[in-house]
N, C-alpha and C positions, 0 to 999 in steps of 0.2 A: 062395370063399366065392361061392351062386349068388347074381344080382341078382334085388332086386326085381321089380314086376310091375306091383302095384298102385298108383299115382302121383296121390297129393288134392292137385290145387291148392288146395284147401281144408282142413286140419289136422282129422286124424277128433275130435281133444282139442276143437277147435272147433266143430263142427259137434253132439256131444253138447249143446253148452248151448240148442240146440230142440229138444232131442228128448221125445218124451211120456214118458205114463207108465208106457209100454207100452216104452219107450226105441227108439222108431220115431218115422217121422217122414213125415209125407204130402206125396207130390210130382209136382211137378206141369211135364211134357211141352210147353215150350212149340211144340217143332215138335210133338206130335198133336195142341198142343189141347188138353190131357185129366188130370187126375190121374189118376196110372197105381195101379191095382186091388187092389194090395198094398202097404200101411205097410214102409217098407224101415229099418236098420240105418244107421246113422255110415260105415258099410264099403260102403254100396255108393253111396254119393252121393258129387257132386265131384270125381269122380275119370281118369282115362284111362291103358288098358293104359301098361305106357313110355314114357312121355309124356316123363323125362325118360333112356329109355335113348338111350344117342351110343357107335356107332363110333368110337374112338379109337387109331390106329397097327391097325386090323387086330383092337381088341380091344374088343367090345362091356362098356361100363359105366353105372352106374347115377352114379358121380358127385356130378350136379347135386342129383342124388334129398339125399345123401347132407347138402348142400350144406344143401337149405329145411333138411332135416330139423333140421338143429343149429340152426338159425335159431327153428322150434319148439317143440324145447329147452327155451331160452333162454326164450320167454315161457310156456309153458305155467303155471307155478305162478306169475306175473301174473295171467290170467286166470281162474285158480280164484282166487285175493287177491280178486277184482274181481268174479266170480258167485257166490261158493257162497253170502254169507250176502244178505238183503232187508233190507235197513237203510242208512242214511248209516253209509259209510265214509271213512277217510282214505285216501287216492291219494297216496303217497308219490309224488317227484320222480322215482324210479331204476321205479316201474312204470310209470309215461307212458312214458317216451323207451322203455322196453320193447315198450309197448305203441303207439309213432309207428313204429319198426320194420317193427313185425308191422303194421301197416293199406297203411303202404304198399307192402314184400315183399307181403302177399296180394293189393294192388290190381294190380300190376305181373307175378304170374306166373299171374289166372287167362286159363280160353281166347280173350277177347276182348281181351285185347292181345295174343294173337299177327300180330293182321295186321295192328297199328296203324300209322298212315300214317310212323309217325316209327322208323325204326333204330336205336338206340339206338348201338349200337356204332358208329356212324360220328360219332360225336362224340368217340369214344374216343380218345387219344391221346396215344404213347409220350413225345411233351413237354411236351406243358399239361393233364395231365390227373390225377385222383387216384390214376389207375392206370397201372401204368407195369408191361413185363417186362422183364428183367434176367437177363443171361449169370450163370450160377450159383457158374463158375468167375472171371469179371473182372469181376464186380458190375456191369457196366455194358449200359443199354440195350439190347436186339438191332437187330437191324433191322430197317430201316422192312420189306421183305418180307415178314420172318419176321411183324412183324407185323402187318402186312393178312390175311398168312394162317390166321395165329392166330384175326386179328377173323371168319374168313370162316367156324369149325366151328363148326359146326351148335351143338354142345354149348357150347361157346365162345359163344355169341348168347345161347342160352339162363340161362346163368347168368351176363350184362350185365342181365337184369332185375333181379335183388342188389344188385349193382353199383347200378342202377338206385334202390332203393329206398335202397342205404347214400346216395349222392350226395343226394339228395331230404334225409336225416335230419341231415346232415354242415354243411349250407347251410340248414334252417331253422331257425331264431330260435327257441330249445331253450328255454332262459332262462322266453323271452316265450312261448311256448308253453305250460309249465306251466299258467298261470292258465287259457288257454285253452278248455281240457279240460273236455269240463261231462258226469256219467255220472248219467242218468236212468235210473229202477227203479217195473219196477210191484211193490206194495205184494204180502208171500202174500197170498195167498188170494183174491188178486183175478187174474184171468183174463192169463195169462201168452199171448202167441200171436204175437207179434213172428218177420217170415220172414227165412228165410236166400235170399239167390240168389248166382249163383253169379258175380255180379258186384257185389262187395257194399259197396263204396265207393260214398255220393252224393256228387254233388260239386259247388256250384254254379256254379263255373267249372272244364270240365271243359278248357278250352283253356290252363289254368296249367302255370305250369314245373314247377314242384313241386307238388304235388297236398300237403300238409303246409303250405302257406301259402294254403287255402282252404275256403273255412267247407264242413262235409262233412257228412254223418252216416253212419254207424257203428254199425249193430247187432249188438252182448257177444253177445246170450241171446234168448231169447225173451221177458225181462223186463224188459235191458235194451239201453239206446244212446248213444252217447257222441255228444254233438254237441261240434263246432271248431270259437267262436264267431269265433275269426282276429282278436279282439282287440276284435267286438261285443257289446250286448250281447245277452243272449238271455231271450225273454219268456216269459212261462210258457206253459203247456203243454195246451192243454185236450185229450178224450178223443177228440174228433175229427182232433185233428193226426197220433195216432199208425196213423191208419186211412191220411190222407192222404199217412203214408210205406211205409206196404207196398205203399198203390197204384203210388207209384212205382217202391217196390223193385220192384216186380215187372215192370212198365215195363224198368226199367236190367237185367233180367237178357237171358242169351244164349240161354238154352237151360233153366235149368232154376232151379223156386224151390221149397219147402220148409217143414215148418210143421211145429208138433205136433198143430195139430186139421183138421181135413178137412174139416168146415165153414167154418170163418174162411176157409181158402184158400182156397175153390171161392169163396167172396161175393168173394173181394177180385177173384180171377179175372174173376170177373163184373164187376164195377166200374172194371176195368183195360178190357173192352171198349167201355165209353164216350170213351176216350182216346184216341179213333184217325186223329187226327190233328195235328200239328206242333205248329201252334198250342198245340191244347189241352192236349200232354204238356207243352210252354211254359209251358202260366199253372198247370199245376197245381201245375208244378217252384218258381211264382215262389208258390204260395200258401205250401209244404212250409218255403223259406227267407224269410218276413215278418218267423219267430220272433227273425230277428237283425236290431238295432237297430243 
């Protein structure tokens, strides 16, 4: 079977939650500083060719991409449940557990994390982590030499992003977390313009060892946003707050930001230009996260 080639780091089914009535998105290219002339389909954005294709023992394989798709398929039904209706819904704990893992996986797999200062594989030890390698016949841990050789394989390094997400999930207090995730939506008939960037999770504490233990904001669709209060109270959201979130999302992006409405995306890009210093961005972030009390 031929390996896949178009590897989305943000799943297509998720991107579809942000499309316009034409089934497409307007795209702002931050490297060029402009909006693309043509609107694009979910298939055409947030991907790299052969991003998760690696050579293992002389054979090209896309098994890492298959691992990502396995996780996507598990979350897809929950995503549909959370986004298909614009009315209050009961979110089951089981759905939230899928959401936690999806958010963590999405955060660690995007390109902006490729050059992170922390190489997670260096923290994996065959004797002292939740991950280990064993000899299939003897059932014992492989030697240190074999373990370190595997750790340095590019395919393995990419797969450790999934391990990192799983470890965030395992080590977060899931029972406590269930009550700390709040879903807010724009009512049907009103403008639903939430933006999606190539670095979608907005964290209050970007240095938090476990991203699921920080206050955060995650756009779920063009009309819904997930807030993680981390045990704090969430104040009433004002209409201007959504605009501030989108400005911060735009700034947070690495290379690409998409939205259903071209005029809104252009307006946000112009507002984002005003935040041209670290201090201004810091103040914007403070204003956005003031809703957590």
